N, C-alpha and C positions, 0 to 999 in steps of 0.2 A: 504493500500500500504506500509505503514511504517513497518508493521510486516513482510512482505515478504522480505524486503531488509535486515532485521536483520539476516537472516539465509540463507547462500549460500550453494552450493553443497560441498564446501570444509569443511564447518562446520559440515555438516551431515556426511561426510566421516570420519572426525577426531573423532567425537563422537562415531560412530559405531565401528571404529577400536579400540578405547580405551576400549569400552565395551567388545570387544572380548579379548583384551590383558589382561584385569584385571579379566576376568572370569565371568563377569556379563552375557555375552552371551557365551555359551559353544559349542564346536563342535557338529553339528547336530541340534542345536536349530533353530527353524523357526523364521525368522525376520518379521517385519511388512511389509505388502504389500505396494507397491508404492502409491497406492490410499489412503490407510489409513494414512500412514505417512505424505503424502503431506497435507492431511486434518488436521492432528493433528498439524503440524508445520505451517500451513497456507502459504505454498509455492506451486509453480507450480509443476506439476508431473514431468516435464523434469528436474527440479532441483534434485529431489530425484533419478531419473533415472541416472543422471550423477554421483552422489555419489556412487550408487550401481555398476555402470559400473567400476568405479575405484577399488572398493573392490573386484569385481569379477576378474578383471584383475590381481590383486595382490594375488589372491588365498584365500582371507578371506571368500568370499561368493561363493555359487554355485546356479545356477538356477535349479528348478525342474519342469519347465513347468507349467501346471495347478496347481500343488501343491505348487507353490510359490517359495520363495527364503529362503535359510538357510545358517547357518554358515558351512563352509567346514568341514565335519566329519573327514577328514584325517588331519586336521590342528593340529599341535603340538605347544602349547604355554607354555613357561616356565613362570609360574606366580609367582610373589612374594607373599609369604604367610604373609599377613599383621598381622594376628592373632599372629604369632610367634614373630613379632617385637614389639608387645604391651607389655610394661613392667609395670606391676602393682607394686605399692610401697610396698604392704603387701604380702609377700610370703605365709604366713599362710592362707590368704584369697584366694590366688590362689589355694592352696591345697584343701580348702573347696569347692570352685567352681567346681573343677574338679571332686571331689567325688560326688557332687550333680547331676552331669550330666552323671556319669558313671552308668552302669548296672552291678551288681555283687551280690555276696552272702552276707548275714548279713547286708544289707543296712538298715539304720535307718529310722523310720517314714514312711515306705512304707507298705500299706496294702497288703493282699494276693491277688495280681492281678490275679493269676491263678484261683481264685475262685469267681471273680467278675461276676455278671450276665450280661455279655455283650449283649447277645441277647435281654434281656428285656430292657436294656438301649437303644439299637438301635431301638427297636420297639416303645418305647416312643418317641425317637427323631424323628422318621419318622412321627408319629402321630402329634407331635407338629409342625413340618415343614409344613405338609399339611394343618394345620389350621391357618397358618400365614396370616395376612392381612396387609393392608397399615399402620395401626396404629403401628404395630410391627416394622416398619422401623424408627420410631422416636426415640429420646433419651430415654433410660430406666429411670424409676423414680430414683431420686438421692439416696434414702435409700434402693432401691431394689424393685423387683417385688412383688406386694402385696400378691398374693397367696403363694409365697415362704416364705415371712415373717410370714404369718399365719401358714403355715406348721411347720416352725421352732418354733414358739411360742408354738404350740400344742406339739411338740416333746419334748422341754426342760421342759415343765410342767410335762409331763408324765414320761419321762426318767430321768431327772435330778432334779426334784422337784422344779423347778423355776416357780413362778407365775408371768407372764408378759403378756402384750398385744402386738399385731403385731406392734403397733406404736413404741415400744421400741426396735425393731429389726432393725439393720443397716447391710446391706450386704457389705462385703469388699472383697478384693482380696488376703487375706492371713494374717497370724499372724502379720507380720511386718507392713503391711498396717493398720491393726486394731490398733496396738500400736501407730503408728505415728498419726493416726486420733484422738485417745483418748487424747494424750498429746497435740496435736495442739488445741484441743477443750477446754480442761480444765486446762492445766498447764501454769504457768508463768515461766520465765527464772530463777527466784529466788527460785522456788520450789525444795525441796529435794526429790529425787526419790531413793527408796531402792529396790535392786534386790537380788534375792537369790544367794548364793555362795556355791556350784556350781549352775550355771543356764543355761538356754537354750542358746547355743553358738551363734545362729544366731540372736536372739533377743538382746543379749548382744552387738553385734557389732553395731546394729542400735542405741541402747541407748547411747553408747559412742560417737556417732556422733551428737545426737540431744539433749542430756541432759547435762546441765552445772554442776549440783550438783548431781552426781550419786554415791551412796554408796552401800556397799554390806553387806549382813547378812548371817551368816553361817547356814547350814542345817545339822540336825542330823537325827537319826533314827525315829524321830517323826515329821519330816518336819522342817519348818522355826523355828529357835531357838528363842523363844519369850523372854527368859531371857536376851539374848544378845541384842535383839531388844529394850527391855524396858530400858536397860542401855545406849544405844547409839543412838537410832533412833526414839524416841517418837515425835520428831519435824518434821518428814517426812510428806509430803503431799500425796505421792503415794507409795504404796508397791505393787510390782509385785510378784506373787506367783503362783505355780502350786500345789494346795493343794491335789488334788485327787491322782495323780501320779507325784511326783516331777520330773522335767527334769534336769539331766539325771538319778538320783538315784532311781526313781520310788517309794520312800517312800511316805506315806500319812500323812497329817497334822492331828494331834490328835484332838479329839473333844474339849478338854480343851483349846488347843491353838487356835482353830477356834473361840471359844467364846471370848477368850482374845483379839484376833486380831480385831474382830468385835466391841467389846467394846471400844477399842482404837480408831478405825475409827470414831465411833459415837462421842466420847468425844472430839476429835480433829477436827471433820468435815473434815477428810481426806478421801482418796479414796483407795480401794483395787482393783487391777486389777487381776482378776482370769483367769488364762490360763488353760482351761479344754481340752487340746489338745487330750487326749486319755481316758477321763473319762468313756467312754462306755465300756472299756475292763477290767473287773474285773473277777477273776477266782475262787472266793469263794462265799459262800452264803451271805456273808456280803456285801451288796450293799453300796457303798460310795457315799453319796449325794454330790451335788455341794455345795461349800461354800455359794454361792448366795442363796441357798434354806433356809439358816438360817438367812438371812440378813433382819431383821425386819425394819431396818432404811434406807434401800436403799443406802448403802455406797459401794456396790460391783459392779464393772463393769465386766460383764462376757464375756469372749472371747471364741468362739468355732470355729471349723473348720471341713470341709468335706475332707480335704487332707488326714487325717488319717483313715477315714472310707470308702471313695469311691475311690479316686485316687489323687495323688499329682498334676497332670496336670489340675485338675478342678479349682484350685486356687480360691476356694470360701470359705470364712469364714464369721463370723457374730459376732456382738456385741449385748449384751443385756444391754442397757443403763438405768440408773436410770430415773425415771419419770421426775424429776426436770431438767434434762439435755437434754430432747428430742429435744427441739427447737434449742439449741446450736449445737447439733450433726447434725441436719438437715441443718443448715446453713453451717457447715464445710463440710458436704458431698457434697453440691452444689459446693463448692470451689475445693474440692479434686476430685470430680467425682469418688466416691468410688465404685459405683455399677458395677457389671459384665455384660457382653453381655446378652441381654434379652433372646435369644434363649436358652442359657445354663441354665439360671435361671428357665425358663419354664420347661425344661426337669427335672431338679432337683426337682422342686415343685411337679411334677407328680409322680416322683419316691418315694418321701416321702408320699404324699397324698394317693397313691394307696397301701401303705403298704409294698412295696418292700424294703424300707430302713430298717424297723424294722426287717423284715425277714432276711435280709443280716447280720445285726448286731448280731442277735441271733446265726446264723451259725458261724460267725467269733469268737465269744467268746469261743465256744467249740473248734474250730479249733486252735486258738492261744494258748490255754491251752495245747493242744497236741503238737504243734510245739515248744513251749517253753521247754517241757520235752525232745523232740528230741535233742535240742541244749545243754541243761544242761547235759544230759546223755553222749552225744558224747564228750563234753568238759571235763567232769570228767574222761572219759576213756583215752583220748589222753594226758591230762595235769594234772595228779593227784597231782603233787607237785608244780605246777606253779601258779594256780589260786584258789581263794576262792570266792564262790558264796553265796550271801545272798538272800534268797527267799522273794519275796514281793507278794502282793495280786493281782497285775495286771500290765497293761502297755503293751508296744510293744517292749521292749528291756530289756536286763539284763546287770548287771555290773559284770565283771570278774576282781576282785581285784588281783593285783600281791601279791603273798605270800612273795616275796623278790624282792629287786631291785626297781628302780624308772624310768627306761628308757622306759616308755610306748609310748613315741613319736616315738622313733626308732622302737619299736616293731610294732606299728600300721602301720608304713611305710612299713615294711616287709610284713605284711599281705595284705595291700592295693595293693602292687605290684603283689601279687598273686591272685588278684580278690576277696579278702575278705574285704569288705568296712566297716571296724570298725573305731571307733574314739578313740584316747587316752583320758582317763578320765581326766588327769591333765589339759588339755587344756580348760576344762569347768570351771575351778576355776579362780577366779580373785584375791584372796588374796594370802598371802605367804604360808598359810597352805593348802597343797594339798593332795589328795589321788591319787594313781596310779593304773591303770588297763585299761581295754578295754570296751568300750560301744558297745554292740553287739545286732543287730536287729535279730529277729527270725521269723518274720511273713511270710517270703517267703521260708522257709526251709521245704521241703515236706516230708522228712524222716530222721531218725537217721543216716542211711547209707550215705545220702548226706552230712550231717553235719560232720560225722566222716571222710569221704574222704577229705572234705575241710580242716579240722583241720590237717589231716595227711600231707597235702601239705606243711604246715608251721611248722610242729612239730619239726623237727631237728633244723631249724633256730631259733625257739623260745627258745628251751632248750639251744642251744649254747649261746644265748644272755643272758638269765635270770639265768641259773644254772651254768654259768662259774665261 
């Protein structure tokens, strides 16, 4: 009886009207039936009827007979756009967020979605859904679906040369989630963390928020500069590096530096976090193994992702953790609840296990090599005196260095406003020494003509800015 007295017809009327006015219920939307709403709110049906009668009388709702009651489709509501009134403190972060949500040309880190085997993926999804049972409705395992962990362990062993067991695989929801989990599990507040400069811009923003002692180490044509590291950072507990294709420069860490870095980690009992975000995409006969494959002393924590090989929206990544840390990571995973929805994990496990993933990667390597040539050729045709390109062995992006000037931020803004979603290179640097240019993705460019036409759109504005 007490619960019925708590909600009267005026309360229901006000709630419903507010939902319509703030846009939660839109013109034409069907509303709950009187019977269902009275049951949900535990009130008499006549209470809901009284509220609906008021809303109908004021023109908010209309009755459709047997089809129920709906918001008046002719209703015009001037809604306040709350999103426009939200003021984020970091304007640069606002810009990054907008770019990540937009769809345009030269977008970074996005695989060739036009070539993804959607039909195969949907067939696998349908098969997985039909085989679901009541057990699948429970919470997924904290470290991830066992068959997916087995498939990943097999894949990294064959493709990246990493010897590991499924128990060492932890499924996460993206690189930043992986990074946070690693540091939460193994790091102390007093630990020194070293990050590449330039380095992955989105990982950098996370590190600045969660690491007290964050330092930066320059990158040159052979990757992480180990001479600088030995002079300044031998006391580090963690080093974060992308040794296969450095982000954003796409250079590779030389073998000599790999060996030096591994020797340092073993001597200091420190950790190397290897970001292998696009290590699958190399375009020469020289296959670049993962740093983890050389790790005889188990000091490398390997981070991989399916966002760059399948689709960004899958939000599925994984960590290969050292054997000595498995129990600690399991405990942290229980606290963080790192694992992805079980249905998605099952689909992905089948996609890998049935061989479709390997087939897709093989196709993408050839395709990306071709698409990179499209972009380079078009860029050189349109901007012969503006940019300098340095060829690398792989990756999903290229760097167009400015031949003169340093206003890559303003230049990137011009391109972005014209649908070319590039990034200014200087923003990836943390120290005072910066390089200037544009970071350009090429994986979704389908022809040289398409790239040429896109560059032509911004040709005059670019030359007016740079060559003035």
